[in-house]
N, C-alpha and C positions, 0 to 999 in steps of 0.2 A: 635052612633054606626058608625066606621071608614067603608072606602069601603073596608079594607081589609078582613074586617069579611063577605062580600059578595064573594071576589075572593081570596080564601084563596092559591091558586096554584100560582098565578101570582108572579116573579122576577123583577122590575122593575131596570132598569140602568138609570144612569143620560146621559145627554147630551153629556158631557165630555167625558165619557167612551164610548159612540156608536162613538164619533166622534174620539176619538183615535184608536177604533176598526178599521172604516173605512181606517183612514189615512196608519196603519201598514198593511191593506189588501192591499193598493194601493203600497205601498213598497216594499212589497214581491211579487209582480207581477213584472216579468224580462220585460217583454213587455212597461209596463210604468213608467221603471226608467230611460229608455233612448228612446226618439221616434221621428221618424220625423213627422210633421204633415205640409202639406201644406193647404194654405187659401188665403183669400182677408183681407186687414186690414180693417174693418169697423168703428173702432175709436181708437184713441190713446191719451193718454195726460201723459205728464211728471210730475213728484212727484220727491219730494227731495230724496225719497226712491228708483224711479226708473222710467221706463215708462211702464204704463197700458193701455193695449191694447186687442181688441178683434177678432179674429180671426172667418170669416165667410167660410163656406164652398159653393162653385161656384152652385153645382150643387143643394144640399138639401138646408133645411133652418137652419142647426145647428149651434150653434158658439160654441168659447172655451174662457172662459176669460184668458189671459197670462198678464205674466209681467214678465220684465226684471230688476233685481234688480241692484243698481247703481253699485256696483261694479263690473258686470261683461258689463255694458253698454262699456267699452274700446276694447273689446275683439270680437265685433259684427263685421262682416263684413258689414253689411248696418243695419241701423236703419229704424225700422218699420214706415210706415208712411200711412196716411190713403188713399184706394184705389190701393196699391200695392201688388202685389202677390206675397208669401213670403214661402220658406221653413224653419222652426222652428224646432231648436232639443231642447228636454228639458225632463222635468218629470212631470206628476200627479202628484199634493200634495192639502191638503185641506185646505182651509184657514177658521179655527174653528171659528171666530167671524161671520161669517155672513152663516156660515155651507153649503159652496160653494167648489166643486174641481175647481183648477188653475192650469194653465200647466205654470209652471216656466222656461223658456227661457234660453238657455244658447249660443246659436248663430242663428243668423237669416242670410237665403241668398235668394237674388233676385231668381225668377223663368223667364223663358223664356230668353229674349234677355238680360237680368241682368245676368242670371247666366252665360250664356256663355261668358258675360263680365267678370264677375268675374273670372273665370275659364281661361281665355287669361290673365288677370291680375297675378294670379298667375304662370302660365306657364312663362309671362314674367321676373318676378320677379327673379325666379329658375336660367333661363338660364342667367340672366343678371349677378346674382351672382356668374355664372361658369366664366364670361369673354368672354359669346360669341359673345357679343357687343360692346368689347372694342376698343376704336380709335386705339390701338395698334396692335391688330390683322388685320387691315384695308391693304391691299396690292395696290400699285401704280400701276393705269393703264400705259400697253405702251404707248408711246407718236404716232407711228404710226404703229400700229399692222400689220402682213400682212396675218394673218388667225384668223378668228373669229367661234367660234360656237353658236348656238341659240337652245335655249330650250324653245320650245312650242309646242301647237298644231298643225298638221298638217292642220288642219282646221281653224284654229284662222286667223283672219283676220292680226292681228299683223304679223304673220311669213312674209305676204307680205310687210307690211308696213316697215318691217324692213331691209326686202332683199331690198326692191327698195330706201332706205335711205342710207343703204351702200355701193351698189354699186354708186350711183347718187353722193356721196361726196368721195367716192374712190373708182374710179373702178376699181385698182389693188388687191383689198381686196379679198382673199377666203373666201366664207361663208361655212361652218360646219351645216347642220343642225339635231338635235337630237330630235326626238319626244316625247312627254309626254302627256300623259292625264291632264288639267291643272284643273280640275274640277270635282267633286265626291269622293267619299270613296276612290277609288282607286290613287286618284293623287296622295297623298304624297309619296307612294312608286313609281310610276311614275315617279314623277320627280326625284327621288333620282336615279333610274337608267340611267336615260338620261344624268345626271351630272354624273354619275360613267364612262359610253360610253366614255364620251368627254375626262376626266382624262387618259382612258387607252389608247384611240389614240393617245394624249401624243403630237398632232399639234397643237392647238388652242394656242392662249397668253392670250385670253379673252373670258369670256361666256358671253353672255345675256340670262339672265331667262324672260319670258314675258307672258303676257297675257293680252287682252283685259279689257274693263270696263265691269262690271257685279253687280249682287247683292251683296251685303255683303256674303250672305252664299255660293254664288258662288266663291268666293276668300276666303273661310275657310283653304284653301288646303294651302295657303302662310302662314297660321299661325301655322303649323302642326311641333312639336317638330323635326319629322324625315327630314322636309326640312331644317328649320334654321339649325340642325348639319351638312347636307351634303353640306350647304353652306358655313357656319363657317369653314370648316374641307376641304373644295375644295383648293389644292395648286396652282390651277388658280384664279385669279381676276374674281369676277362674280359682273356683272351691272345689277338690275333690274328693269323692265320696267313693271308694276303690275296696271291694272286698268287706271282711270280717277280721278275723283274728288272722294275722298275716305281717310279715314284714313291711316297712315302708319303701314305695317304689320310685324312681327317679321323677316318676310324674306327680308324686306328691311333694318331691324336694323342689320342683319347679314351679309350682303352683303356689299361689299368693295365700291359700289358708290348706290344710289337708285336714280331712275330718275321717275319723274311721268306718261309717258306713253312709249309703247314699241318706239314709233317714237323719243323720247327723250332720251332713251336709246341707240339708236343708232346712234346718232347725238354726245353722250358724248363717245363713244366708238372710233370713226376714225376722223380725221381732215377733212375740208371741203378741198378739192383738190386745189381749187382755192385760196382759205385760203394760204395753204399750197405754193403755187408758189408766194402770194404776199409777204409771210413773207420772202421767200429762195431771192425774189427782194430786199427786204428790208435790208435783212442781206448782200446781195453784196454792196447794195450802201453804208451802213454802213463800212464796209470793205475799200470800195476804200477811202471814205472820211478818215478812219484813216489812211489807208497808205499816202494819200497827206499831213495828218497831221504830219505825220512820217519826209516824206522827206521835207517838209518845215522847220522842226526842224534841222535835218541832214544840211541842206544847211545852216540855219543861223548860226549853231555851225562851218558849215566851212568856212564861211567869217568872224566869229571873228577870227578861229586861225589864217587864212590868214593876217588879221591886226595885230595881236600879232607879228608873223615871220615878217613883214615889220617894226615895232617898235624896234623889239629887233637885229634885221641884224645880222643874223647865222654867215656871214663872219667873220664879224669881234668877234664875242664868239668863232669861231672856233680859231681864232688867240690866242686869249687869252689862251684859255685852250692849244694849243700847247705848247705857251710860259712856260706855267706852269709845263705842263709835262717835257720839256728842263731842266727846273730849278731843277725838280725834279729828275731829271736823272745824273745832276751833282752832287747833293748833294749825290746821294746813291753812284755814283763814288769815292767822297773821303774819305764816313765814309766805303767803302772796303777798298780802299788804308792803312787808317789808321789801320786797324783791321788787316790787311796783315802786316804790320810792326810790331806792337805788337805781332805776333805771331812768327812772324820770330827772334825778339830777344829774346822770350821765350825760342825759341828752340836751340838757341846757349848759354843761360846761362845752359839749361839742357846739353849739349852736353859738356861744360866746365866739369859740376860737375862729369859726366860718367866718362871722360878721369882721374879727381882727385883720383876716387876711381879704375883704371882701376890697378891690380894685376902687369900687366906687367911690368908696369911704376915705381911701387916701385921697382921689379927685378933689374930694369935698373942702380939702384941706389946702387947695392952691396949688397941687399938682398936676401937671398935663400929661396924656398919653401920646407918643409922637411914633407915627408908622411911614414908613415908607411907600413909595407907589404900589408896590406889592401886597402891602397890607402889614408885613412883618415888623414888628416891633423893635424901634430903634433903641440900643442901650446906649451906646458910644459913638464918638464922632469918628471913630480913626477911617471908616468906609462912605464916610460923606463926602460929596464934590460939590462946589460952589455952581449955585444955579440950580441944583437938584430943589426939587417938590416935595413937602412933607406935609401930613395932614397930623393935626393936633386936636385932643379929642380933650373937652374939660368935663367937668361934673356937669354941666350945661349946654350942650351944642359941641362945635366944633369949627375948625379953618385951617385953609391952606395957605402954608408960606414957602417962601423962596430962599433959599441959603444964600446970604449974600456976603459971608465970613465963614470962616471954621479955625475955632481955637481948638487944638487937640489937649489943652491942658499940660503942655509942654513948655518947661522957662529954660531961656539961655543960659 
């Protein structure tokens, strides 16, 4: 007789169906499809399929089995290691072969200082991608600035160190002070306002942004995006002098020049007056030596020219040139005379031709010039008529005649 005979109302389900029901219930719960979990990695092992590890609650005794599949590992900000406190993003799923639930991880972030370091790294990458740290943005510092602005706390030792260093090295410099809070939550906005005051004042040639040493959290304002953008966008060159032994801040990366300490920043901004005097003396000496070399070179050139003149003997050269000029002048005179004679002969020839063509000479040989009433010269008798009057011009005098007969020179 079967057990179902004694329990007729029982409808059992298989393990697979029960597991599937649980899995669907988990997937249908929004809070479990994507959830952040914090805990300590108590164990971790690497397998070909991924990283398997357990997350342990720091306060209670609960533990959560977790896995990062192989395809997801390259996307992790940090890999889980034993003893590490992490924030893990993932979903709750059922591992059917063992009948256990499992945390399938999509992202792992370090907690505490590790999380802060990650956030700082992300901000650095973003600002660097915008070009805020590019060398092309860096401005050159003036060689000998006359007006310098200092942005720091009025109660900080850095302010006194900077002022003493500036005045000791370069006594004529004018130091402007723009006070700012350099620690705490309000520090980024305070530093931004202090830099803006210097820009509006429009006198400073360079700005020193400084703070003395301190704990890492005390210097966090110099990793603020507000401060970094204020430095990068400032039209006046900025030199940072932040802390002592520490890592480079984002403000240092954005600054035109970064110094290790406030005192070092002041030394970078102005030259030492004694060094300036020494450099000036050295320049004067170099100039004197250069002028001396020029004088020596010119004297040597003058001596060389003098010797050359002595060898050439200018008087003899002048005599030769004078003789050459006299010869050229004589040749020029002869050429002009020949040209003039040729021109006179041509003139005489043209005169004779003109005389041969002169009408008055023809008339002197017994010819007469005949003109009609209109004064036109009559060359033939073709257009003459009997009774027309003509004018005859002789070599001496003239006469009027009337035509009584016309002979056209035609023969019968």
